[in-house]
N, C-alpha and C positions, 0 to 999 in steps of 0.2 A: 742906270747902275749896271755894272757888269755882274753876270751870274757867278756865284762862287764855285769854283771847281772842287769835287770831291777828291780826297787824298786816298786813293785806292790802295796804296802800299801800306799807309798807316792802319787802315780799316782791316787790311789782310793780317797785319802783324797782331793786332788786338784780338782778332778772331782765333788766330793760332795760339795766342796766349791763353785765351779762355778754355779752347779746346783741350789744350795740354793740362791745364789745371783740373778740369773735369775728369780727364783720363786718369790723373794722378789719384784723385779722390776716389774714383771707380777702382782703380788698382789696389789702393789702400784697403777699401772695404772688402774686396775679394781676398786679400792678403789675411786680414782679420778673420773672415769667415773660414778660410781654408785652416788657419791655425786652430780655430774653435772646433771645427769638424774633426781635426786631427786629435785634438785634446779629448773630445768626447768619445772618438772611436778607440783611441789607444789608451789613455789614462783613465777614463771613466767607464770603460766597457763593463767591468764586473758590477759596478754599482747599478747602472741602468738596465743591465740584464736581470738583476734581482727585483728591480722595480717592476719590469715587465712581467717577471714570472709571478711576483705577487699580484699583479693586476689580473692575470690569467688564473691563478691558483688561489683558492680560499683555504685557510686553516679552520676546520670546524670542529669545536670541542664535542666529545662524546661524554655525557654525564653518567657516572657510575651508579649501579644500584645501591642504594643505602642498605646497611646491614640491618638485620632483624633484631628485635628485643624479644626474648623468650623468658618464661618462668622456668623454674628448675625441672619441671616435667614436660617442657617443649611447648606449652600453651603460648600462642603468639599474642604478644602485648602491643607490638608495633610492626607494621609491614608496609609494602608498597603496592601500588596498582597504577596501571596506565589508563589515562583519559584523554579525550579531545579537548584541546583549548583553542579559542579563537583569539589570535593575537594580531596587534597592530604594531607596525614599525613606523613611528612618528616622522622619521626623516624621509620616508617614501610617499608620505600622504600630503596632498596639496592643502586640503581643508579637512582638518581633524573632526570637527563638530559635523560637518556634512557627512562624512564617512561613517561616523557612529550612528547618525540618524538613519542612514541608508542600511547599515546593518540592522538596526532595530526593526526594520521591515521584514528581514529575513528570520532572525532569531530574537528571542525576547532579551532585551537589554534593560535591566532594572536601574533605578536610581542608585541602588547600592553598588551595582556594577560599575557604573559611572563614577561614583566616588572612589571606589577601590582602584580603578584605573588611574585616576588622577593622583592618588596618593603613591601608586607604584611608579608612576611617571616621574614624580618628584624624587622619589628614593632610588630609582633604578636606571640612572642615566647611563650607566655602563652597559646596559644589556641591549641587544639588537631589537628584540621585540617585547611588547609588554601585553599580558593577558587582559582581555575586556570581558571574556566569558570563559568559564571553566566547566568542566564536566558536560559537554555537549552530548546529546544522545545521537544515534545514528541518522535519525530523520533530520535533525538540525544540521549535522554534518554534511549530509547529502544535499540539502537545500542550499547551503552556502557554496558547496563545490560547484553547482550548476551556475551559480551567479558570481563566481570568483573573478572572472575576466573584467566585471564591472567595478571591481574594488581593488585597485592596485595598493600594495602596501599592507593588505590584509592577508592573512593565511591561517590554515589550520595545522596544529602541531599536536603530536601525541607526547604528553609529558608524564613523568613519573610523580605520583602523589603519595603522601604519607597517610596512613590510616591507622587509628587505634581502636581495634575491634571491640574491646571490653569498655570503651567509653570512659566513664568516670573513675572506674576501678583503678586504684593506685596511681591516679594522675600526678600527684606531687612527687612520687618516686620515679615514674617513667619520663615525665616531662613532655615537651613538644617541640616541634621545628616551626620555624616561621621564615618569612621572606627576608633576605639579606638587606640590610640597611647600611648607611654610610658608616655608622659606627662598627659594624661588623667587618666592613672592607678596610677600615683603618686598623682594626685588630689583626685581621689576616695579612695585611701588608707588613705590620710590625714583626709577626711570627714567621714571615717568609712563606706562607701557604696560599697567597693570593692566586698564583698561577694555577694551582690545583682547583680553584673553584670557577674558572673560566666556564661560562655557560650554566653554572649552577646559579639558582636563584633562591634556594632555602638553606637553612642552617639550624642546628640545635639552639634552642633558646632557653630551655630550662631542664632541670632534672638530669637523669642520665643521657638524654639526647644530647645535652650541651656537654656534660662532664666527659662523655666518651666520643665526642665529635670526631677526633682524629681517626678513631677506630671505625666507626659507623660510616663516614663519608666515602671512604675508598680513594681511588686515584683515577683522575680524569684522563680519558683517552683522546685522540685527535685523528681526523681524517684530512688528508690533502685532496681537495675537490677541484677539478678543472671546470671554469665557469666561462659561459660566452659573454658577448657584449651586452646582453640584456640581464646579466646576473644569475642566469639559470645554470644549474649543475649539468655538466655534460658527462664527466666520468670521475670515478674515484682513483686517485693516483696511487695513494698509499694509505694505510690505516695502522693506528697504534691503539689496540683494544683497551678500554678501561679495565680497572681492577676493582671488582665490587668491594663494598665495605664489609668489615667482619661483623659476625653476629655476636651479641653479647648475651650470655645465659645467666639469669639471676639466681640467687640462693632462696628467693621468696617463692612461695606457692601461691598461685592465683586463687585457689579455693580457700586457702586459709586467709588470704587478704579479703576475699568476699565475705567470709564469715566475721572477721574482725570489724569491718566497715559496717556491715548490717547490724552488728551488736550495738552500735552507738545509737541506733535509732535516729531521732531528731536532735541529739545532744551534739555540741560542739566539743572538740578535743583532739586527742592524739594517742597513739599507741605505737610502740616499737618493741619488737620481739627479736631476741638475739640468741644464737647459739654460744654459750659462754666459753666453750672449748676451742672455738675457731674464730669467732667474730662475725660469722655469717649472719646478715639481718634476715629474718624469716618472715617478718611482715612489717609494713611501714605505712601507718595510717595517719592522715590528717583530714579531719572532718569539720566542716563540710568541704566536699571536693568539687571538681568541675570537669567538664568534658574538653579534652585537649584538642579534639577535632575542630573545635571552633576556631583555633588559632592558626591552622595550617595554611588557609587561603587568605588569612587577614580577618580578624575578628570584626564584626559589624558593631556599630556604635551603640545599638540597643543591648546587645548581649554584653559588651564591655561595661556599660553603665550598670547593669544588673549585677555583674560580678564585682566590680570595683567599688561600687557604692553601697553593697550589701553590708548590714551590721554584722553579719556572721563572718565576714572577711574569708571567703572561700579560697582566694588566691595565696593567702599566707601559708607557707610551709611550716606548720606548727611545731613538728618533731625537731626541726633544724633551727628554726628561728623564733619560735614562741617561748617566752620566758616566764616562769611561775615560781612561787615560794614553794619549796619542797614540803613543808609541812612536816608531819611526823614521820613521813618516809625517810627523813634525814636521820631519825634517831638511831637506827642499827649502826650507822658509820660513826656517830658520836659515841655510842657504847663501846665499839671496837677501839676508838681512840682512847677511851678512858681505861680499858682493860691494857692495851699496849703500853699506856704511860704509867701503869701501876697505880691509878687513882681509884679503881673499883675492884680490887682483887677480892674474889669470893672467899669467904661467905658475906662479904660486906653488904649491908642493907640499910635502909632508912625507914623511919616512920612517917608516912605521908599524911599531913593534916588537910591536904586539899589546896595548899598554896605554898608559895616560897617567898621569903623576904630576904633582901640584902641586909647585911650588917648595918645598923645605925638607920635603917629606913622602914618606914611604916607601909610602903607600897607593897601590895600583894600581887604576885604573879600567879594567877589562878591556874589550877588544874582543871581538866575538863569535867572531872567528878568532884563536886564541891565538898563532899564529905571525906575525900581522900581514899586511898587505896590500902591503907593500913601498912603492913610491913611489906617492903619492896626491895628485892634484889634485883640485880642487872638484867637477868633473864626475864623475870616477871615484869620489869619495867618495859621491855620491849613488847611482850604479849599483851599487857593491858594499856600500853601506851601512856605510862604515867609522866605527865609533864614535870611534876614536882622533881622527880628524880633527875631528869635531863636538865633542868634549870641549874641545879647545884653542880652537876658534873661539868656543864659548859664553864661555870665560873672557875672551878678549880683547875681545869685544863688551860684556860686563857684563850683568847681569841686567835692569837698567833699560832700556838701549838695545834689548836683544833684545825684551823684552815689549811695549815701546812700538811697535816695528816690526811684529811679527806680529799686533798687535791689529787693524791695517788689514785683515788677511785674516778678520776675524770671530772669532778666538779671544778668550776672556774677555768676551764680550758676546753679548747675544740677537741672533737673526738678523732678528727681525720677521716671521716667517712667520705666515700666517693660520690659526694653530692656537694662538697664544699666549693665556694666561690662560682656558683652557677648564677647566670642571668645578672652578673655584676654584683652579686650579694655573696657575703661570706656566712659561714656558720656562726651563730651567736655562741660566744664562749661562757655565757652566764655570768654569775658574780659571787665571789666569796669575799666578803667584806673584811677589811683590816683597818686598824687605825691610820695607817699611811694613806689608804685609799680614801677614807673619809676626809682626811685633811685636805687631800688633793681636790676631791669633789665638792666638799661643802665648806671647807676652811673651818672646820669645827673639830674639837677633841672627840676622842671616843669615850663613851660612857659605860660603866659596868652593866647597866640594864640592858645595853645592846647586845652584850656577849651573853646574857641570860636567854634572850629570846632566840639567838642563833642556835642555841641547843635544841630547840624543838622545830627548827626550819623555818623560822619567821624572820621578821626585821629585813635587812637589806638582801639576804641571801636569795638568789635566783638561780633556777636550773632550766634547762630545755628537757623536753621529754626524752630526747635521744641520750642526753647525759645521765638522766635518771635510769635509763634502761642499761646503759653501759656500766654505771656504778653497780647496779644489781648484778650484772653478768660477772663483773670482776670479783665481787663478794662470793658469788656462787662458784667461781673458779679459784677460790682460796687466795685472792690477791694478785693473780695473773691477769693483766690487762691485755686483751687482744684487740687489735684495731678493727673497728666494725667495717664491713663492706657489703654492698649490695650485689655486685657482680661477682659470680663465682667462677666463670671461665670465659674466655674470648676465643671465639672459633674463626679460623681462617677458612673462608668460603671455598677458595681454590683448592687448597690442600686438604681440607676437612679436618685438619689437626686443631686441637683445643689447647689453649695455654690456661692452666689452672692458676687462680689467684692464691697464692700460698698465705697461710695464716702468718700474722706478723705481731710479735709481742712488743707492745708499746712500753709497758712498765711491769715491774714485778716487786711486790711487797714481801718482805720476810716476816711473815706473821707467825705468832705463837699459835700452834694447832689447838691448844685448849682454849685459847681466847675466842678464835673463830668459831670454834663449836658451840661455845656458850651463846654467841650471837645467833648462830644458825638455829639452835634449839629454841631460843626465844621466838624466832621468826616461824618456826614450825608450829609452835603452840598458838600463834595467831589465828591459824585456820582450824584449831581444835576447840571443843566446848570450852567457853570461857574467854577465848580470844576475841579480838575485834572484827574478825572475818571467818567466824566459825562456820556460817552458812556456805561460804565459798568452798571450803574443804570438805563439807558434808558429802558422803558417798562418792568421793572422787575416784577411788580405785588406785591412786597414787599419792604420795605424801607431797604436800605443798608448803613451801616456806614463803611467808609473805610479810607485808607491812602496810597497813592502811594509813591514810593521810587526808587531812583537811586543811587547806590553805585559805586564810582569810583574804577577801577582796577589799573590804572596808574595815576600818578600825571600829572596835566595840569599847565604849567607856568603861571604866572601872566597875561601876555598879549596875550595868546594863546586862541584859540577857539576850543572847543571839536568838532572833526569831526568823527562821527561814521564810515563813509565809508572810512576813509583815514587810518584806523589802522587795524592791525590784528584782526581777529573776537575774539580771546581769550583774547585780551586786552580791549575790549569794556566793557562798564559799565554793571553791574548786574542790573536786573530789579526786584523790590520787591513790594509786594502788601500784605496788611493785611486788613481784613474786618470781620464784624459780621453782622448776620441778623436773623430774622427781627429786625430792629433797636430797636423797642419798647419792644421787649421781645425775646432776642437773644437765639436761639436754636443751632447756628453753629458759630464758630469763626475759622478763618483760616489765614494762612500766606503762601504766594508763593515766591519763589525765583527762577528766570530764569537766569542762569549764562550766562553773556555776552548778555544778552537779550535786553539791551538798556533801555526802559522806562517802569516802573511799570504799568502805566495806560494802556498803549496800548499793552503790552505783558503779564504781569501777571495778570491784571484785568479779560481779557476775560477767562482765565483758571478758576479763582476763581468763575466767574458767572456761568459757566457750571456746577461747583460742587454745588454751592448754588441752582440752578434751580432744579437739580435732587434731592437733599436732601430735600428741602422745598416744591417743586411742583411735584415732580415725573417726571420732564420734562427731556426727552432725547435730547441730542444735534441733531440738524438737519443734516441729511446725507450729504446735499449739502454743508453745512457749514464746515463739516469735510474734504470734498473733496477740498473745497477751501483753507482750512488751509494747506493740503499737497502741494498744488500748490505753496504756498509761502514758501516752504523749511520747512514745519512744523511750521511756524510762527503762533500761535493761535490768533493773533491780529484780531480784527474785520475788515471786508472788507469796511466798510463805512469810509468816510473821517473822520479824527480824528482832533478835534480842537487844535489850537496850545498850549492851557494851558495843555493839556494832553500829550504833547511831553516833559514836564519839570516836575521836582518834587520839 
């Protein structure tokens, strides 16, 4: 067979064809690349220059100093201090558990620290670093600094911490700060304040710390810092200094607060004292109290359990959210309603047989004094706390007229104090019952007997200690209602100028001067011999107008007699006491509620007297008297014999 000859011309043609096609592909690719380079260099220059700068420049937030909280005399109630913290940036750590174990060889890392770190890591995903140990001492800080190179992603920072130097004193008033959580971030985003919290990890959680958060926090500053390839700062390019938060100065006196809290001894309860002319809150007590310092770094489970599970409920803000029947402290307001409506124009009086009955009914509404008080006019009815008188008066007024009148004294509505709606909770508005309310609530009609007991502050009627103090202040101020407030002035730290909180009139009743004088004189007689709080007014050095009260916790059957010592302590009556002084020119009005304390005059009255003595006279409680109070299980009652009329309200 003959050998097949190659067609060189055809092979050469195919080779040139392939070469041309490859050249066309290469040219096309270079053309696309050239167009892309041109696009990036010309059209996208500014965009990529910004990215490059951001890669080289880091924007570092500078946290502002939080404003101070001071009492009226400049005593610090909340301040800041710097401390070393050991912090981990999880994204820069290969093995988190191994890193924490190695750290534990240098400084003490407790199980609580680990637990808190885990919790913060879950809640604080937006922060660069998370503290694993706070409040390092200098030795611990130095030990870590030497070994820093072995622990990438771990660093020491100097952070600002909040401290409450007086501890438990006034904690429900001052409140506390805590670590920012997801809910806080959501609220900050909604309010448009999120950018001002870059780098911040704490925020006001309760009390004044939360209500005045915008004033206290300040404005966050920023630094533009040039960084190298390893992420280390090279130099500061520019800086925008932070603006520190404003200081807030209270109308309360920390010494007066201490006297008031100490006077409660071991009792649970509340006290609110107000300047009736301005609405300034002079003292705000909720007992028992708690140490706000426990919450700053995140409260541990043991302390949380102790506070949260306690039968005494120390976390409840009693003046704002605790509700109680007002008992006989309601009677002066019922009396004034009767006078203003013309139902009890002097010299009107009744003969008190010791009980009251509705027409056509055999049921007896008993007076605290079984034998009755004899002839009783409206002034005496207040002084001796005659139940029978107020039973009949309430019926003649009618529930609608009665509740609509006393509402002007702040009952059944919020006071508007600068603590409302903190920690996600609002001030309790209490309850003034009406037939419409009962129909909505229970789907039942209103019965006449329910009006009868409202006249002595029982039944469905509920008040907060703050409302009771506010009502007393309005009465002392002749019907003019000033909005209560705890903060007296807000101080700008930079300028040093202070903005005073101006008094604000909420309501004004046009009362007949003669009518209000009758009620006031009845209350003044309460602290004189024969009154239900005679021992409270004894040797006072100033005139006191007051009213005692006892509010039932459990019902007593028609023919049963209340035996304080025969029932569980937590089922005993609440002791209530309202007062203002000096009676002729009131400078302080207050309300005291002692839970399960028994009688207002013998238990609540002495607490009020100590507060008024210090505020008006600068008089401190006698040391021996305080010791004696402690001997009586914290019972602040006077040690002298108590007249029989003071054991009833």
